[in-house]
DRENFI-25439 format. One record per residue: x, y, z of N, C-alpha, C, O, CB in turn; residue in three letters; residue number from 1. Coordinates in Angstrom, 2 decimals, padded with zeros to 5 digits. Glycine has a CB too. Layout:
<rs>
R|n.east|n.north|n.up|ca.east|ca.north|ca.up|c.east|c.north|c.up|o.east|o.north|o.up|cb.east|cb.north|cb.up|resn|resi
R|X|Y|Z|X|Y|Z|X|Y|Z|X|Y|Z|X|Y|Z|ALA|NUM .
...
</rs>
This chain:
<rs>
R|n.east|n.north|n.up|ca.east|ca.north|ca.up|c.east|c.north|c.up|o.east|o.north|o.up|cb.east|cb.north|cb.up|resn|resi
R|138.61|-046.30|-034.53|139.93|-045.48|-033.92|140.88|-045.78|-032.58|140.48|-046.12|-031.47|139.43|-044.15|-033.62|UNK|1 .
R|141.84|-045.61|-032.88|142.61|-045.95|-031.52|143.63|-044.74|-031.24|144.20|-044.24|-032.21|143.52|-047.48|-031.64|UNK|2 .
R|143.90|-044.22|-029.87|144.32|-043.10|-029.58|145.30|-043.25|-028.57|145.09|-043.64|-027.42|143.35|-042.30|-029.27|UNK|3 .
R|146.28|-042.95|-029.01|147.97|-043.63|-027.94|147.87|-042.54|-027.59|147.20|-041.79|-028.29|149.81|-044.19|-028.56|UNK|4 .
R|148.71|-041.84|-025.91|148.61|-040.55|-025.21|149.90|-041.10|-024.91|150.27|-042.25|-025.09|147.41|-040.06|-024.03|UNK|5 .
R|150.69|-039.91|-024.31|152.17|-039.65|-024.03|152.09|-039.12|-022.72|152.89|-038.37|-022.17|152.95|-038.65|-025.07|UNK|6 .
R|150.83|-039.67|-022.20|151.03|-039.51|-020.24|151.35|-041.00|-019.66|151.15|-042.15|-020.07|149.22|-038.89|-019.24|UNK|7 .
R|151.90|-040.46|-018.57|153.06|-040.92|-017.40|152.80|-042.55|-017.91|153.59|-043.47|-018.13|152.60|-040.47|-015.28|UNK|8 .
R|151.29|-042.44|-017.99|150.77|-044.06|-017.57|150.81|-044.87|-018.97|150.96|-046.09|-019.03|148.95|-044.13|-016.85|UNK|9 .
R|150.65|-044.01|-020.08|150.19|-044.33|-021.30|151.28|-045.24|-022.27|152.26|-045.88|-021.89|149.80|-043.00|-021.91|UNK|10 .
R|150.69|-045.02|-023.78|151.59|-045.89|-024.64|152.36|-045.01|-025.52|153.21|-045.56|-026.23|150.80|-046.94|-025.49|UNK|11 .
R|152.21|-043.70|-025.61|153.09|-043.15|-026.72|154.13|-042.39|-026.68|154.48|-041.40|-027.31|152.53|-042.55|-027.43|UNK|12 .
R|154.61|-043.04|-025.78|156.23|-042.12|-025.65|157.41|-042.77|-026.72|157.53|-043.79|-027.38|157.02|-042.34|-023.76|UNK|13 .
R|157.87|-042.05|-026.57|159.24|-042.08|-027.75|159.49|-043.48|-027.83|160.34|-043.47|-028.73|160.85|-041.24|-027.27|UNK|14 .
R|159.38|-044.43|-027.59|160.02|-045.87|-027.38|158.69|-046.43|-028.52|158.57|-046.80|-029.69|160.07|-046.66|-025.33|UNK|15 .
R|157.94|-046.23|-027.42|157.28|-046.94|-028.33|156.92|-046.31|-029.94|156.83|-047.08|-030.90|156.09|-047.26|-027.57|UNK|16 .
R|156.79|-045.30|-030.05|156.70|-044.97|-031.41|157.81|-045.05|-032.17|157.83|-045.01|-033.40|156.26|-043.84|-031.56|UNK|17 .
R|159.03|-045.18|-031.22|160.31|-045.75|-032.16|159.60|-047.25|-032.63|159.75|-047.62|-033.79|162.09|-045.99|-031.09|UNK|18 .
R|158.90|-048.00|-031.76|158.94|-049.16|-032.02|157.74|-049.81|-033.31|157.96|-050.77|-034.05|158.83|-049.68|-030.64|UNK|19 .
R|156.40|-048.87|-033.29|155.60|-048.84|-033.80|155.97|-048.34|-035.57|155.39|-048.81|-036.55|154.83|-048.16|-032.89|UNK|20 .
R|156.81|-047.54|-035.59|157.47|-046.79|-036.96|158.44|-048.05|-037.56|158.57|-048.05|-038.79|158.60|-045.15|-036.49|UNK|21 .
R|159.23|-049.30|-036.66|160.03|-050.17|-037.11|158.80|-051.33|-037.53|158.97|-052.33|-038.23|161.23|-050.54|-035.98|UNK|22 .
R|157.69|-050.94|-036.95|156.83|-052.25|-036.93|157.82|-053.55|-036.34|158.30|-054.54|-036.90|156.25|-052.61|-038.64|UNK|23 .
R|157.86|-053.09|-035.06|158.34|-054.15|-033.55|157.07|-054.52|-033.02|156.56|-053.44|-032.73|159.30|-053.30|-032.09|UNK|24 .
R|156.32|-055.37|-032.75|155.28|-055.66|-032.10|155.54|-057.00|-030.80|155.03|-058.12|-030.73|154.25|-055.99|-033.28|UNK|25 .
R|156.44|-056.37|-029.99|156.61|-057.19|-029.13|156.45|-056.74|-027.63|156.96|-057.27|-026.64|157.73|-057.67|-029.41|UNK|26 .
R|155.33|-055.26|-027.70|154.45|-054.61|-026.48|153.29|-054.61|-026.90|153.12|-054.21|-028.06|154.74|-053.20|-026.01|UNK|27 .
R|152.03|-055.08|-026.05|151.13|-054.75|-026.45|150.50|-053.92|-027.06|149.68|-054.20|-027.94|150.89|-054.84|-026.03|UNK|28 .
R|150.81|-052.62|-026.62|150.84|-051.09|-027.27|151.02|-050.75|-028.94|150.38|-050.16|-029.81|152.12|-050.37|-026.58|UNK|29 .
R|152.66|-051.73|-028.75|152.88|-051.76|-030.47|152.14|-052.46|-031.21|151.86|-052.10|-032.35|154.09|-052.22|-030.94|UNK|30 .
R|151.77|-053.43|-030.75|151.11|-054.91|-031.48|149.89|-054.48|-031.93|149.57|-054.83|-033.07|150.82|-056.33|-030.43|UNK|31 .
R|148.71|-053.43|-030.93|147.68|-052.98|-031.29|147.73|-051.61|-031.85|146.78|-050.86|-032.07|146.93|-053.12|-030.36|UNK|32 .
R|149.25|-051.36|-032.08|148.97|-049.91|-033.20|149.11|-050.76|-034.27|148.33|-050.65|-035.22|150.19|-048.35|-033.28|UNK|33 .
R|149.96|-051.57|-034.28|150.23|-052.50|-035.58|149.03|-052.85|-036.36|149.00|-052.76|-037.59|150.87|-053.88|-035.19|UNK|34 .
R|147.66|-053.40|-035.37|146.90|-054.23|-035.87|145.79|-052.98|-036.49|144.81|-053.16|-037.21|146.40|-055.44|-034.72|UNK|35 .
R|146.29|-051.74|-035.98|145.60|-050.72|-036.33|145.56|-050.21|-038.03|144.87|-050.10|-039.05|146.13|-049.74|-035.42|UNK|36 .
R|146.59|-050.05|-037.55|147.67|-049.82|-038.93|147.36|-050.46|-040.16|147.03|-050.02|-041.26|149.14|-050.38|-038.68|UNK|37 .
R|147.55|-051.64|-039.70|147.14|-052.80|-040.63|145.75|-052.92|-041.44|145.56|-053.51|-042.50|147.15|-053.95|-039.80|UNK|38 .
R|144.92|-052.26|-040.72|143.66|-052.77|-040.89|142.88|-051.12|-041.22|141.73|-050.80|-040.92|143.10|-053.78|-039.38|UNK|39 .
R|143.81|-050.38|-041.84|144.14|-048.99|-042.53|142.65|-048.64|-041.43|141.54|-048.62|-041.97|144.11|-048.77|-044.80|UNK|40 .
R|142.77|-048.41|-040.00|142.10|-047.69|-038.98|142.54|-046.63|-038.40|143.73|-046.33|-038.42|141.89|-048.34|-038.11|UNK|41 .
R|141.59|-045.88|-037.78|142.84|-044.74|-037.71|143.31|-044.63|-035.97|142.72|-044.52|-034.89|142.15|-042.92|-038.37|UNK|42 .
R|144.59|-044.72|-036.42|146.09|-044.47|-035.43|146.30|-043.04|-035.02|147.03|-042.43|-035.79|147.59|-044.85|-036.32|UNK|43 .
R|145.69|-042.14|-033.68|146.53|-041.40|-033.25|147.16|-040.83|-032.31|146.56|-040.31|-031.37|146.40|-040.99|-033.53|UNK|44 .
R|148.06|-040.82|-032.38|149.18|-040.30|-031.55|149.63|-039.14|-031.11|150.33|-038.38|-031.79|149.99|-040.56|-031.94|UNK|45 .
R|149.18|-038.86|-029.63|148.99|-037.34|-029.05|150.54|-037.57|-028.43|150.79|-038.54|-027.72|147.41|-036.94|-027.71|UNK|46 .
R|151.61|-036.47|-028.82|152.70|-036.36|-028.58|152.76|-035.56|-027.64|152.04|-034.56|-027.57|153.34|-036.13|-029.45|UNK|47 .
R|153.79|-035.97|-026.60|153.48|-034.30|-025.39|155.14|-034.04|-025.48|155.49|-032.86|-025.55|152.67|-034.65|-023.00|UNK|48 .
R|155.98|-034.90|-025.48|157.56|-034.72|-025.22|158.36|-033.99|-026.10|158.97|-034.61|-026.96|158.23|-035.94|-025.19|UNK|49 .
R|158.48|-032.49|-026.00|159.15|-031.93|-026.76|160.41|-030.89|-025.62|160.17|-030.65|-024.44|158.01|-031.18|-027.80|UNK|50 .
R|161.72|-030.41|-026.38|161.55|-030.28|-028.04|161.79|-032.01|-028.37|162.20|-032.90|-027.62|163.04|-029.00|-028.97|UNK|51 .
R|161.37|-032.07|-029.76|161.53|-033.31|-030.39|163.04|-032.81|-030.88|163.47|-031.69|-031.12|160.27|-033.78|-031.62|UNK|52 .
R|163.74|-034.29|-030.94|165.11|-034.36|-031.77|164.97|-035.24|-032.80|163.94|-035.92|-032.78|166.34|-034.83|-030.97|UNK|53 .
R|165.98|-035.44|-033.98|166.13|-035.77|-034.93|165.08|-037.17|-035.23|164.28|-037.43|-036.12|167.51|-035.80|-034.98|UNK|54 .
R|165.41|-037.71|-034.31|164.55|-039.58|-034.06|163.40|-039.17|-033.75|162.64|-039.35|-034.70|165.07|-040.85|-032.62|UNK|55 .
R|162.92|-038.70|-032.89|161.71|-038.45|-032.57|160.75|-037.61|-034.06|159.53|-037.69|-034.13|161.90|-037.54|-031.13|UNK|56 .
R|161.42|-037.01|-034.90|160.30|-036.44|-036.01|160.53|-037.65|-036.62|159.60|-038.42|-036.37|160.52|-034.91|-037.03|UNK|57 .
R|161.57|-038.27|-037.48|161.56|-039.48|-038.24|160.69|-040.36|-037.70|159.87|-040.91|-038.44|162.80|-040.07|-038.36|UNK|58 .
R|160.72|-040.54|-036.81|159.39|-041.48|-036.05|158.24|-041.31|-036.28|157.49|-042.17|-036.73|159.21|-041.42|-034.73|UNK|59 .
R|157.91|-040.08|-035.97|156.42|-039.27|-036.19|156.34|-039.33|-037.59|155.18|-039.21|-037.99|156.29|-037.58|-035.63|UNK|60 .
R|157.56|-039.52|-038.85|157.28|-039.22|-039.52|157.04|-041.03|-040.44|156.33|-041.19|-041.44|158.12|-038.02|-039.73|UNK|61 .
R|157.51|-041.68|-040.03|157.31|-042.99|-040.54|156.07|-043.15|-039.98|155.21|-043.75|-040.62|158.35|-044.07|-040.19|UNK|62 .
R|155.80|-042.65|-038.69|154.33|-043.16|-038.32|152.80|-042.35|-039.13|151.64|-042.76|-039.11|154.24|-042.87|-036.51|UNK|63 .
R|153.28|-041.32|-039.69|152.29|-040.66|-040.44|151.91|-041.30|-041.59|150.74|-041.50|-041.91|152.66|-039.44|-040.77|UNK|64 .
R|153.44|-041.84|-042.59|153.06|-042.44|-043.84|152.78|-043.80|-043.76|152.79|-044.60|-044.69|154.02|-042.27|-044.78|UNK|65 .
R|152.55|-044.00|-042.67|151.86|-045.66|-041.96|150.39|-045.13|-042.35|149.47|-045.70|-042.95|152.09|-046.12|-039.72|UNK|66 .
R|150.46|-044.13|-041.92|148.88|-043.96|-041.88|148.18|-043.39|-040.79|146.99|-043.08|-040.74|148.26|-045.15|-041.98|UNK|67 .
R|149.49|-043.22|-039.46|148.37|-042.57|-038.38|148.76|-041.14|-038.55|149.34|-040.55|-039.46|148.49|-043.10|-036.61|UNK|68 .
R|148.04|-040.59|-036.90|147.99|-039.19|-037.62|148.45|-038.74|-035.99|147.91|-039.15|-034.96|146.20|-038.49|-038.52|UNK|69 .
R|149.43|-037.92|-036.09|150.35|-037.26|-035.25|149.68|-036.01|-034.63|149.55|-034.99|-035.32|151.60|-036.89|-036.05|UNK|70 .
R|149.20|-036.05|-033.18|149.04|-034.69|-032.66|149.14|-034.29|-031.57|148.32|-034.57|-030.69|148.16|-034.26|-032.83|UNK|71 .
R|150.66|-033.19|-031.33|150.84|-032.37|-030.39|150.13|-032.33|-029.44|149.07|-031.78|-029.70|150.89|-031.44|-030.71|UNK|72 .
R|150.27|-032.85|-027.89|149.32|-031.77|-027.22|149.79|-030.72|-026.53|150.04|-030.55|-025.34|148.49|-032.29|-026.34|UNK|73 .
R|149.89|-029.94|-027.66|149.71|-028.37|-027.40|148.04|-027.39|-027.79|147.22|-027.42|-028.71|151.00|-027.73|-028.46|UNK|74 .
R|148.14|-026.89|-026.96|146.80|-026.20|-026.31|146.62|-025.26|-027.36|147.66|-025.10|-028.00|146.92|-025.44|-024.72|UNK|75 .
R|145.68|-024.60|-027.75|144.98|-023.92|-029.13|144.53|-022.55|-028.14|143.98|-022.74|-027.06|143.33|-025.05|-030.06|UNK|76 .
R|144.79|-021.37|-028.56|144.20|-020.05|-028.29|142.99|-019.52|-028.74|142.25|-018.77|-028.09|144.95|-019.23|-028.64|UNK|77 .
R|142.79|-019.98|-030.00|141.92|-019.79|-030.87|140.81|-018.88|-029.89|140.57|-017.67|-029.84|141.46|-021.25|-031.56|UNK|78 .
R|140.23|-020.12|-029.09|138.78|-020.20|-028.54|139.14|-018.84|-027.13|138.27|-018.25|-026.49|138.27|-022.28|-027.86|UNK|79 .
R|140.31|-018.70|-027.03|140.77|-017.53|-025.62|140.15|-018.34|-024.12|139.31|-017.87|-023.35|139.68|-015.51|-025.82|UNK|80 .
R|140.81|-019.62|-024.04|140.39|-019.98|-022.94|141.19|-019.19|-021.67|142.16|-018.44|-021.79|140.48|-021.44|-022.97|UNK|81 .
R|140.49|-019.58|-020.42|140.50|-018.69|-019.63|141.01|-019.18|-018.40|141.02|-018.43|-017.42|139.37|-018.14|-019.58|UNK|82 .
R|141.45|-020.37|-018.33|141.82|-021.50|-017.04|142.51|-022.72|-017.88|142.57|-023.34|-018.94|140.18|-022.19|-016.05|UNK|83 .
R|142.89|-022.58|-016.86|143.87|-024.32|-017.16|143.28|-025.15|-017.58|143.83|-025.83|-018.45|144.47|-025.20|-016.03|UNK|84 .
R|141.89|-025.51|-017.17|141.00|-026.55|-017.56|140.39|-026.11|-019.06|140.52|-026.98|-019.92|139.81|-026.74|-016.36|UNK|85 .
R|139.95|-025.27|-019.34|139.48|-024.51|-020.84|140.87|-025.05|-022.00|140.78|-025.56|-023.12|139.44|-022.26|-020.58|UNK|86 .
R|141.96|-024.74|-021.28|143.18|-025.14|-021.98|143.65|-026.29|-022.35|143.95|-026.45|-023.53|144.01|-024.82|-021.48|UNK|87 .
R|143.82|-027.34|-021.39|143.59|-028.50|-021.52|142.44|-029.37|-022.60|142.51|-030.44|-023.20|143.42|-028.63|-020.35|UNK|88 .
R|141.33|-028.22|-022.48|139.93|-028.85|-023.29|140.30|-029.00|-024.75|140.05|-029.94|-025.52|138.47|-027.76|-023.21|UNK|89 .
R|140.99|-027.79|-024.97|141.51|-027.82|-026.32|142.11|-028.91|-027.18|141.91|-029.30|-028.33|142.33|-027.04|-026.31|UNK|90 .
R|142.96|-029.28|-026.13|143.79|-031.04|-026.82|142.90|-031.57|-026.80|142.55|-031.88|-027.94|144.97|-032.09|-026.06|UNK|91 .
R|141.83|-032.11|-025.54|140.91|-033.26|-025.42|140.06|-032.75|-026.90|140.07|-033.43|-027.93|139.87|-033.34|-023.70|UNK|92 .
R|139.53|-031.75|-026.79|138.45|-031.23|-027.84|138.76|-031.85|-029.58|137.92|-032.38|-030.29|138.58|-029.31|-027.78|UNK|93 .
R|140.32|-031.56|-029.96|141.30|-031.84|-030.74|141.11|-033.17|-031.08|140.73|-033.51|-032.20|142.51|-031.57|-030.21|UNK|94 .
R|141.44|-034.24|-029.81|141.51|-035.62|-030.05|140.47|-036.01|-031.11|140.43|-036.34|-032.30|141.32|-036.37|-028.76|UNK|95 .
R|139.22|-035.68|-029.53|138.18|-036.56|-029.74|137.70|-036.02|-031.38|137.11|-036.93|-031.97|136.92|-036.41|-028.39|UNK|96 .
R|137.84|-034.90|-032.11|137.67|-034.06|-033.07|138.35|-035.19|-034.29|137.65|-035.65|-035.19|138.44|-032.47|-032.74|UNK|97 .
R|139.51|-035.45|-034.16|140.34|-036.87|-034.85|139.97|-037.63|-035.08|139.89|-037.92|-036.27|141.14|-037.53|-034.43|UNK|98 .
R|139.38|-038.64|-033.93|138.61|-039.58|-033.68|137.23|-040.04|-034.29|136.77|-041.17|-034.51|138.53|-039.40|-032.65|UNK|99 .
R|136.63|-038.55|-034.52|135.88|-038.58|-035.51|134.22|-038.77|-034.61|133.22|-039.43|-034.92|136.49|-039.84|-036.61|UNK|100 .
R|134.45|-038.01|-033.59|133.49|-038.38|-032.18|133.02|-036.91|-032.77|133.71|-036.11|-033.40|134.28|-038.67|-030.14|UNK|101 .
R|131.31|-036.78|-032.29|130.78|-035.50|-032.58|130.22|-034.91|-031.40|129.25|-035.25|-030.72|129.79|-035.55|-033.63|UNK|102 .
R|131.29|-033.64|-031.25|131.41|-033.13|-030.25|130.84|-031.72|-030.46|130.43|-031.49|-031.60|132.67|-033.29|-029.84|UNK|103 .
R|130.74|-030.73|-029.54|130.34|-029.27|-029.45|131.81|-028.99|-028.64|132.29|-029.28|-027.55|128.65|-028.85|-028.52|UNK|104 .
R|132.20|-028.29|-029.81|133.38|-027.52|-029.63|133.76|-026.54|-030.16|133.16|-026.37|-031.22|134.18|-028.02|-029.75|UNK|105 .
R|134.91|-025.31|-029.84|134.91|-024.05|-030.87|135.35|-024.67|-032.32|135.99|-025.64|-032.72|136.12|-022.73|-030.35|UNK|106 .
R|134.76|-023.75|-032.78|135.08|-023.99|-034.29|135.64|-023.00|-034.92|134.94|-022.00|-034.77|134.01|-024.29|-035.06|UNK|107 .
R|136.92|-022.71|-035.81|137.02|-021.58|-036.07|136.22|-021.20|-037.22|135.64|-021.78|-038.13|138.20|-021.32|-036.15|UNK|108 .
R|136.46|-019.65|-036.70|134.91|-018.76|-037.36|133.42|-018.76|-037.39|132.53|-018.52|-038.20|134.86|-018.80|-038.49|UNK|109 .
R|133.59|-019.24|-035.85|132.22|-019.31|-035.47|131.91|-018.87|-034.49|130.74|-018.91|-034.14|131.74|-020.30|-035.42|UNK|110 .
</rs>
C-alpha cells in the first residue's frame, strides 16, 4: 500500500495527481505511484484541495480508472466527534482502513 497525501510537504497535490494520471514519471512521487499502479498494489490519494475544478475531477477519474483510490480529506460526523482532534482522526482512520490496517475505529451501525 502507498498513501499519497495532499499536505503541504507531501505528494498528492493537483500537479502530482495530474502527472500520475498521465503516466509522467519524472518526479519521485509520480514514479512511485506509477510503479504501485503497475504492480496492481493499492494507491490511496488523500486529496485536500477544494473546490475541485474540472481538471482535478478528470485527473482523479484517470487515477481511479488506473486502479488508485481517491479519498477526500473530509471529516465524517457519524461518530459525533467533539474536538478538532477527533474530527481529524475520522480522516486518518478512513485512510488507515482503506490501507487495510486492522484498527479499532467507529463502524457504522455499531
